C-alpha positions as CSV (number, residue, x, y, z in Angstrom):
1,M,27.2,20.2,15.2
2,F,28.9,23.3,14.2
3,N,32.1,21.0,13.4
4,F,30.0,18.9,11.1
5,F,29.1,22.0,9.1
6,K,32.6,23.2,9.1
7,K,33.9,19.8,7.7
8,D,30.9,20.0,5.1
9,K,32.2,23.4,4.0
10,E,35.9,22.3,3.9
11,A,34.7,19.2,1.9
12,T,32.8,21.4,-0.5
13,S,35.8,23.6,-0.9
14,E,38.2,20.6,-1.6
15,T,36.0,19.3,-4.2
16,K,35.8,22.6,-6.1
17,Q,39.5,23.0,-5.9
18,Q,39.7,19.1,-7.4
19,G,37.3,19.9,-10.2
20,A,39.4,22.9,-11.0
21,F,42.5,20.9,-11.2
22,F,40.9,18.4,-13.5
23,D,39.3,21.2,-15.6
24,F,42.8,22.4,-16.0
25,K,44.3,19.1,-16.7
26,D,41.8,18.5,-19.6
27,K,42.9,22.0,-20.9
28,L,46.7,21.0,-21.0
29,A,45.8,17.6,-22.5
30,K,47.3,18.3,-25.9
31,T,50.4,19.8,-24.4
32,S,50.9,16.8,-22.0
33,D,50.6,14.4,-24.6
34,A,53.2,16.4,-26.8
35,L,55.6,17.1,-23.8
36,V,55.4,13.9,-21.7
37,K,53.3,11.1,-23.1
38,N,55.2,11.2,-26.5
39,I,58.4,11.0,-24.5
40,L,57.3,8.3,-22.2
41,N,56.2,6.3,-25.4
42,I,59.6,6.6,-26.9
43,V,61.3,5.1,-23.8
44,S,58.8,2.6,-22.9
45,G,59.8,-1.0,-23.6
46,K,63.6,0.0,-23.7
47,E,65.9,-2.1,-21.7
48,T,68.3,0.8,-21.9
49,I,68.3,4.6,-23.0
50,D,70.8,4.5,-26.0
51,E,72.2,7.2,-28.3
52,F,69.1,6.3,-30.5
53,V,66.6,6.7,-27.9
54,L,68.2,10.1,-26.7
55,E,68.1,11.5,-30.2
56,D,64.3,10.5,-30.5
57,V,63.9,12.1,-27.0
58,E,65.4,15.2,-28.1
59,D,63.5,15.5,-31.3
60,A,60.3,15.1,-29.1
61,L,61.3,17.8,-26.9
62,I,62.0,20.5,-29.7
63,K,58.6,19.3,-31.2
64,A,57.0,20.1,-28.0
65,D,58.6,23.6,-28.5
66,L,61.1,23.5,-25.7
67,G,63.4,24.9,-28.3
68,V,66.9,23.2,-29.3
69,D,69.0,24.7,-26.6
70,L,66.6,23.6,-23.5
71,A,66.0,20.2,-25.4
72,S,69.9,19.5,-25.8
73,F,70.4,20.4,-22.3
74,I,67.9,18.2,-21.0
75,V,69.1,15.1,-23.1
76,E,72.7,15.9,-22.1
77,D,71.8,15.7,-18.5
78,M,69.8,12.5,-19.1
79,K,73.0,10.9,-20.8
80,N,75.3,12.3,-18.1
81,K,73.2,11.0,-15.2
82,K,72.6,7.6,-17.2
83,I,68.9,7.9,-16.5
84,K,67.1,4.6,-16.5
85,T,63.9,4.0,-18.3
86,S,62.1,3.8,-15.2
87,E,63.5,7.1,-14.1
88,V,62.5,9.3,-17.0
89,K,59.2,10.5,-15.8
90,D,60.5,11.7,-12.3
91,F,63.8,12.9,-13.9
92,L,61.6,15.1,-16.5
93,K,59.1,16.2,-13.5
94,E,62.2,17.4,-11.6
95,H,63.8,19.2,-14.5
96,F,60.6,21.0,-15.3
97,R,60.2,22.0,-11.6
98,E,63.5,23.3,-11.5
99,I,63.4,25.6,-14.5
100,L,60.0,27.1,-13.3
101,N,61.4,27.7,-9.8
102,N,64.4,29.4,-11.1
103,A,62.1,32.0,-13.3
104,G,61.2,34.2,-10.3
105,S,57.8,34.7,-8.9
106,Y,54.6,33.7,-10.4
107,E,52.1,35.7,-8.6
108,L,50.6,38.7,-10.2
109,K,51.8,41.4,-7.8
110,F,48.9,43.6,-6.2
111,V,50.0,46.0,-3.6
112,D,47.1,47.2,-1.2
113,E,46.9,51.2,-0.8
114,A,48.9,51.9,-3.7
115,L,48.3,52.4,-7.5
116,N,48.9,49.0,-9.4
117,I,49.8,49.4,-13.2
118,Y,49.9,46.6,-15.3
119,F,51.6,47.5,-18.7
120,I,50.4,45.2,-21.2
121,V,52.9,44.6,-24.4
122,G,52.7,42.2,-27.2
123,V,52.3,41.6,-31.0
124,N,49.1,42.4,-32.9
125,G,47.0,39.2,-33.1
126,V,48.0,37.4,-30.1
127,G,44.8,38.3,-28.2
128,K,46.3,41.3,-26.2
129,T,42.8,43.3,-26.0
130,T,40.9,40.3,-25.2
131,C,43.4,39.6,-22.2
132,I,43.3,43.2,-20.9
133,G,39.3,42.6,-20.9
134,K,39.5,39.4,-18.9
135,L,42.1,40.8,-16.7
136,A,39.9,43.8,-16.0
137,Q,36.9,41.7,-15.1
138,K,39.0,39.5,-12.9
139,M,40.2,42.6,-11.0
140,K,37.0,44.1,-10.7
141,N,35.5,40.9,-9.2
142,E,38.3,40.8,-6.7
143,G,36.8,44.4,-5.6
144,K,39.6,46.6,-7.2
145,K,38.7,50.1,-9.0
146,V,40.0,49.6,-12.6
147,L,40.9,52.1,-15.1
148,L,41.9,50.9,-18.7
149,A,44.2,53.1,-20.8
150,A,43.6,52.8,-24.8
151,G,47.3,53.1,-25.5
152,D,47.1,51.5,-28.8
153,T,46.6,54.5,-31.0
154,F,48.4,53.0,-34.2
155,R,46.1,50.1,-35.1
156,A,42.7,51.1,-36.5
157,A,39.8,50.5,-34.2
158,A,42.0,49.3,-31.4
159,E,40.4,51.8,-29.2
160,E,36.8,50.9,-30.0
161,Q,37.9,47.3,-29.2
162,L,39.0,48.1,-25.9
163,D,35.9,50.4,-25.0
164,V,33.6,47.3,-25.9
165,W,35.7,45.1,-23.6
166,A,35.7,47.7,-20.9
167,K,31.7,47.9,-21.0
168,R,31.8,44.0,-20.9
169,A,33.8,44.0,-17.7
170,G,32.1,47.0,-16.3
171,V,35.3,49.0,-15.7
172,D,36.3,52.7,-16.8
173,I,38.4,53.7,-20.0
174,L,40.4,56.5,-20.9
175,R,40.7,57.1,-24.6
176,E,42.1,60.0,-26.3
177,D,41.8,59.0,-30.1
178,G,44.5,60.6,-32.4
179,I,47.2,61.4,-29.8
180,E,50.4,59.4,-29.1
181,T,50.5,56.6,-26.5
182,A,52.9,58.4,-24.2
183,A,50.3,61.0,-23.9
184,V,47.3,58.7,-23.3
185,V,49.4,57.1,-20.5
186,Y,50.4,60.1,-19.0
187,K,46.8,61.2,-18.9
188,A,45.6,57.8,-17.5
189,I,48.1,57.6,-14.8
190,E,47.0,61.3,-13.8
191,K,43.4,60.3,-13.7
192,A,44.0,57.3,-11.7
193,Q,45.9,59.0,-9.3
194,N,43.3,61.9,-8.9
195,E,40.1,59.8,-8.8
196,G,41.2,56.9,-6.5
197,Y,41.8,54.0,-9.0
198,N,44.0,51.2,-7.5
199,T,44.3,49.5,-10.7
200,L,45.5,50.7,-14.4
201,I,45.9,48.5,-17.0
202,I,47.6,50.0,-20.1
203,D,47.1,48.7,-23.8
204,T,50.0,49.5,-26.2
205,A,50.7,48.9,-29.9
206,G,52.2,45.7,-30.9
207,R,53.3,46.4,-34.7
208,L,56.7,44.6,-35.4
209,Q,57.2,45.7,-38.9
210,N,59.3,48.6,-37.7
211,K,61.0,46.9,-34.5
212,F,63.1,50.0,-33.9
213,N,60.2,52.4,-33.5
214,L,58.1,49.9,-31.4
215,I,60.9,49.5,-29.1
216,E,61.6,53.3,-29.0
217,E,58.0,54.1,-28.2
218,L,57.6,51.4,-25.4
219,K,60.7,52.6,-23.8
220,K,59.3,56.2,-23.9
221,V,56.2,54.9,-22.4
222,K,57.8,53.1,-19.8
223,N,59.8,55.8,-18.8
224,I,56.7,58.0,-18.3
225,I,55.2,55.5,-16.0
226,N,58.4,55.0,-14.1
227,K,58.4,59.0,-13.4
228,K,54.7,59.9,-13.1
229,A,53.9,56.7,-10.9
230,S,57.2,56.6,-9.1
231,G,55.6,55.0,-6.1
232,A,53.4,52.6,-7.9
233,N,53.4,48.6,-8.2
234,I,54.5,48.2,-11.7
235,E,54.1,44.9,-13.8
236,S,55.0,44.7,-17.5
237,I,53.3,41.9,-18.9
238,L,54.0,40.1,-22.5
239,V,50.9,38.5,-24.0
240,L,51.9,35.6,-25.9
241,D,49.8,33.0,-28.0
242,A,50.4,29.3,-26.9
243,N,50.0,28.4,-30.4
244,L,53.2,30.4,-31.5
245,G,55.3,28.0,-29.7
246,Q,59.2,29.1,-30.6
247,N,57.8,32.3,-32.3
248,G,57.0,33.4,-28.7
249,L,60.8,33.2,-27.8
250,S,61.8,35.7,-30.4
251,Q,58.8,37.9,-29.3
252,A,59.8,37.8,-25.9
253,K,63.3,39.0,-26.9
254,V,62.1,42.0,-28.8
255,F,59.9,43.2,-25.8
256,L,62.8,42.4,-23.2
257,E,65.0,45.0,-25.2
258,A,62.2,47.5,-24.8
259,V,60.9,47.1,-21.1
260,D,61.6,45.2,-17.9
261,L,59.1,42.4,-18.3
262,T,58.1,40.9,-15.1
263,G,55.9,38.3,-16.4
264,A,53.8,36.7,-19.3
265,F,50.2,36.1,-20.2
266,L,49.8,32.9,-22.2
267,T,46.7,32.9,-24.3
268,K,45.0,30.0,-25.9
269,L,46.4,27.4,-23.7
270,D,43.4,25.3,-23.9
271,G,43.7,24.4,-27.5
272,S,47.4,24.3,-27.9
273,S,49.8,21.4,-27.9
274,K,52.7,24.2,-27.6
275,G,52.5,24.7,-23.9
276,G,56.4,24.0,-23.5
277,I,56.6,27.6,-24.3
278,V,56.3,28.0,-20.6
279,L,59.0,26.2,-19.7
280,A,61.2,27.6,-23.0
281,I,60.6,31.2,-21.7
282,A,61.2,30.6,-18.3
283,K,64.7,29.1,-18.8
284,E,65.8,31.3,-21.7
285,Y,64.9,34.6,-20.2
286,K,63.6,33.7,-16.7
287,I,60.1,35.4,-17.6
288,P,57.4,33.3,-15.3
289,V,53.9,33.0,-17.0
290,K,51.7,34.7,-14.4
291,L,48.2,34.5,-16.1
292,V,46.6,32.0,-18.7
293,G,43.7,32.3,-20.9
294,V,41.9,28.9,-20.9
295,G,39.0,29.7,-23.1
296,E,37.1,32.1,-25.1
297,K,34.7,33.5,-22.4
298,I,35.5,37.0,-20.4
299,S,35.8,34.7,-17.1
300,D,38.2,32.1,-19.0
301,I,41.4,33.5,-17.3
302,K,43.3,31.7,-14.7
303,D,46.2,32.5,-12.1
304,F,49.3,30.4,-13.3
305,D,50.2,27.8,-10.7
306,K,53.6,26.1,-11.3
307,E,52.9,23.0,-9.3
308,E,49.6,22.6,-10.9
309,F,51.2,22.9,-14.2
310,I,53.5,20.3,-13.3
311,E,51.0,18.0,-11.9
312,A,48.5,18.3,-14.8
313,L,51.4,17.9,-17.4
314,F,52.1,14.2,-15.7
């Protein structure tokens, strides 16, 4: 009898997992069409993959936002290995898997009995504040004690917007309007340490009009985090808009100059055909996507699973 209920529970869990997968597959449909189906259509019906077909494949990969370098690398490998039409799907699948495997850990790290700091960076307009709100609620729902730090003191109304998200997520916020980001972050770390928070999520400015000033400010803030919270688990997360495609690569380069990025949060993946940026930043900069935004609701946040991503693409 008890085994029956156990099996029924396992079956329900499996059904939920399958449902979540098919939901994610639907979210990735546009990227799958651009990145996989388009290429398979190009080679379909061809007896051999000649130079003309390879050129079309390369163009398709570039348009799917893998970038010129990665697209050329994949096509050259296809040529050298003399890949047949029937082998293209498996060839691409293994290529993509290898790229993702070489980019490091895709798990958003959390250490029990320690302060966990998530240093969120990215240009204005990519949905950084929304991502912070979603991450805050996700962490709270997992039983974490969460504090937000309103570190974007440059953009008008940034603190107010983060305050709104803090209320939606039901978490605390430290904001000190009118002082520099470094001071806000210092006070936030102190508050987190003194009041038993295990999760601190830090917002930052994202202006690119003056790249030098932005980089210097972020370096200063990161140094404060490293010194003030030397025993903490620190993740530096770059927020990228999936719709930006290759522009996301240039943004990644800027923020890599400023902080030691450990991962990326990809927003608007559900409505984009440019999800190939996941592969591009993994190949170019060894930055793993750790979180994805797949909708507008505060609950529309998902841990990135590289195997699920590959399977959903194909």
